[in-house]
N, C-alpha and C positions, 0 to 999 in steps of 0.2 A: 134587131138582129136575133131576137129570141128564136130558139129552135122550134121546129114543128113536131119534134119527137115527144113521145109520152114520157112525162116525168113520174117516177115512182116515189111515193112519199111514206110508205109503210112497209114493214118487213114482209117478205114473200119467199116462198119456196121456188127454187130454180126448176126443180123437176116434179112431175107427178109420181105417184108411187111406183109406176111401171118403168121409171127412168126416162121417159120422154119429156120433152120441154113443156113446162107449164105455161100456157099462153099468157097468164097474168104476170109472168116474170119478164115479159118483153118490154124493154124500155130502159131508162137511165135514171140515176139518182145522184145526189150531191154527197151522200155518205154511203158506206157499204150497208145495204139492207137485205141482200139476197142470202138466204140459207141455201148453200150450194152443194148439198150432198148429191152424189151421182150413183144411184143404185145400179148394180150390174157390174160387168167386167168386160174388157176387151178393146174399147175405143176411148176410154177415159183419159183426159189430159189434165194433170194437176201440177201447178208449179208456183214457186216464188222466185222472182228475179229482182235483186236489189243492185243498184249502182249508186255508189257514194263518191262524190267528187269534191276536189278542192282546186284552187287555181294552178296547182303544180302536179297533182297525181290523183288517181282514182282507183277504186277497187269494185269489182262486180262479183256477186255471189248468186249462183243458180242452184236451186234444189227442186228437182222435178220427178214426178211419178207418172209414167205413161202406161201403166199396167204391166206390160211385158218387159219394161226396162226402167231403171232409175238412172237419172243423170245428175251428178253433183259436181259443180265446177267453181273454181275461183280464178279470177283474172285481175292482175295488178299492172297498172301502167304508170310510169313516171314520164311525164311529157318530155320528149327529146332524150329519154334515157332508157331505163330497164323496162322490159315487158316480160311478165312472168304469168304462165297459165298452167293449170292442172285440172284435168277432168277425169272423173271416175264413172264408169258405166256399170250398173248393178243389175244383173239378170233378174227379171220378175220384180224389180224395184226392191230387192232384199236389202234391208237396213235403211230404207228411206221411209220416213213417216211425215205426212202432211195432214193437217186438220181439214175437214170438209169445208169449213166456212172461215173466212178471214176473222181473226181475233178470237176464234173458238178453241184454240189450243196451241201447242208448241210444234213447230216443224223441226225435224232432226234427221241427220244422216250419219252413219258410221261407215268405216272403210278407209281407203286411201285418202279421201277427202272427208273430213269430219265437219259437221255444221250444226248449229243450233240457232233457231229463229224463235225468239220468245216475245210475245206481246205483253205489254204492261200498260197501266193507265197512262195515256198520253205519250207513249213511246214504243219503239220496237228495238230489241237488243239483238245484234248479229254477232255470233262468234263462230270462228272457223279455224281450221289448221290443216296443213298438209306439208309434205316434203316436196321441194322443187330443186332443180339444178343450182339455184342461187342460194339454197339453204332452207331451213325450216321457215314456213310462213304461218304466222298467227295473226288473227284479227279479233278485236273486241270493240264494236262500234254501237252507238246508240243513235237512233234516228227519231227525233221528236215529232209528235203530231200536235201542233198548237190547237188550243181550244177553238172550235168553230171553223177549223181549216177544212175546206171542201175538196173533194176528190172526184175523179171521173169514173163512174161505175155504170156499166152497160151490158146488156145481153144482146148478142148478135145472133139472129135466128136464120140459119140457112134452111132448116127444115125441123120437123118435130123430133128427128133423130140426130141431127147435127146442129150444134149450137155452142156458143162460147159466152161465159160470163167473165168479164175482165174488170179489175179494179186498178186503175192507174193513178198513182200519187206522184205529185211533183212538188218542188219547193219545200221539202221537209227539212228543217235544220238538223245537222248531224254533228257528232263529236266522237272522240275515241282515238284509237291508234291501231296501226298495223305494223308488225315487226317482221322483217325479212332478214334472216341470219342475225347479224349484230346491229342492223340498222332499224331505227324506229321512225315511222312516218306518221305525223300528226294530222288527224282529220278534224280537229277543232275548227269551227266556222265553215264546215262543208255543207253539202246539200245531198239529200237522198231522193232517189226515184224508185218507185215500186211498180212492178208488173205482177199482179196476182191473177192467176188464170185457173178456171175450172170449166171443163166442157168436153164435148165430143166433136172431134174435128174430122173433116174429110181427110183421106190418106195423103193427097197431094195438094199442098197449099203454098201460096206465095204472098208475102206481105211487105209493106214498108212500115217503119215505126220511127218516130223522132220524138225527142223530149229534151227539155232544158230547164234549168233552175238557177235563180240568183237574183241579184239586185240590179235594176236598170231603170233609168228615168225616175229615180226616187221611189220606186215601187219594188215589192217582192213579187217576182213573176215566175210562173211555171208554164211551160208549153207542153202540150200533149197532142201528138199528131199520129194518125194512122192512114193506111191506104191499101187498096187492092182487095184485101181479104173481106172487107165489109161491103163492097160494091153490090148493089142490087138487093140488099137486105132491108133498106129503109132506115137504117140506123148507122151511126158512125161512132168512133171513139175519140173524136176531136174536141178539144176544149182548151181554154185558157184559165189559168188560176192567177188572179191578180190580188195581192194582199189578202190571200186566203179565200177569195170569192170566185166561184166557178162561173165561166161563161161557156155554155154548151154550143158547139158549132155543128149544125145539122147538115152542112154541105160536105160532099166528098172533096177532098183537097186535090189540087193539081200538083203533082210531083214531077219536076223536070231535072234530070241528072243523067250522067253517062254511066251505065252499069259496068262498062268495061274500063272506066277510068274514074273510080269513085272519089278520088281526091281532088277532082275539079269541083267548082261550086255547084250547089244544088239550089233550085228555086222551089219554094213551097208557098202556095197561095190558094185562096178561095176564089174559084173562077167566076162566081156570081156576085161577089161583093168585094169590099176592101178590108174585110175583117182580119185577114191574114195576108201579109205581103212581106216575105222574108227571103233572105239569102243565107244559106248555110255554107260556111267555108271550112272544110276539113283540114286538119293537120296530121292525122294519123288514121290508118285503116287497119282494122283487125279482121283477119280472114280466118274463119273457123269452119273446117270441113270434116264431117264424120260420115263414114260408111260402115254401118254395123248390120248389114243385111237388110232387115225390114226398115231400119232407121237410116235415112240419108239426110244430112244437114249441110246446107251451103249458105253460110252467113257472112255478109260483108257489113261490118259495123264501123262507121266512121265517127271520130271524135273531132269536135271543132267548135265554131262560134256562129251564133245566129245574129243577124243584123237586119233591121227593117222596121216595120210598124205593124202592130196588132190593135184591134178595137174591142173593147169590152161590150157586154150586152147593151149598155146605155149609150154606145157610140163614142165613148171617150177613147182617144188615141193614146197608145203607150209606145214610146220609142224604145226599140230593142237595139242595144248597142253592145255587141260582142258578148252576148249571153252564152255561157258554156253549155254544151250539150252534145247529143249524138244523133245520128240518123243512120238507118240501115235498110238494106234490102236482103230478103231471106227467101230461100226455097227449101221447103221441108217435105220429105216423104216419111210418114210416121203413122 
């Protein structure tokens, strides 16, 4: 089941000095190896998205710089209960700072939503605060990166001028707390998922993304699935992380779901093998629509549970039984 895609094993620059894609950067790696500085201005997309979940609640933090706009947002969901969201749009990304390369510095945002993303040896600390209708929201979380824990890192090459480097992390243990008004939500024993992105995108884009983390079948399992945006490039962002070991999936996945009724079950599978055969059953849909002129966002993100079977590179089956995660379909004009 080993992928046909080129595995990168040494540090490499994402871009040439003129800002175009470095051909040597095209491929995937088990740890972040790309130095992802993006010379120039105008079509650059830089972001950190974290989702930290427990069996009863989750919180998501977005810090993004897309050159002409900064986007900073916090989303809190108590399953079957409160749903709190706050987003700040910053013209010209004023007050938003992100390092070029993962682990090379601190991400920060000031304004109505304040955030600090600090890398430390073996962990990432996430702090954020903002006012909401439910009261002041504060978070202080630590997401650990166990030694030798592998991650999904890949460059998707649409062209020399349009490309994306993404570092997707699943099944990272989390701890800490979030306070909303006078209530404190404990995130001890939680799991963190990271979407780190650096690239230059086409203006109009659609994608699917799904991820999950937790314990199932006696294993620690992370699922990382993508769709649509990688088609025709020769690479995917699909992978399994089982007990910290990555299995890269070179097939484009088959996504079967009803975009007009996203709370019905989704089927996600590898069409040419039995490596992935899962049903995702949502219990909550988050709809996020933004129309800020040049930026139009239509996101449908569902939270729920994955059930079925996956196979690691060596063909070993892993039974997935109610693994918590999310799946989404997104249309962006940006």
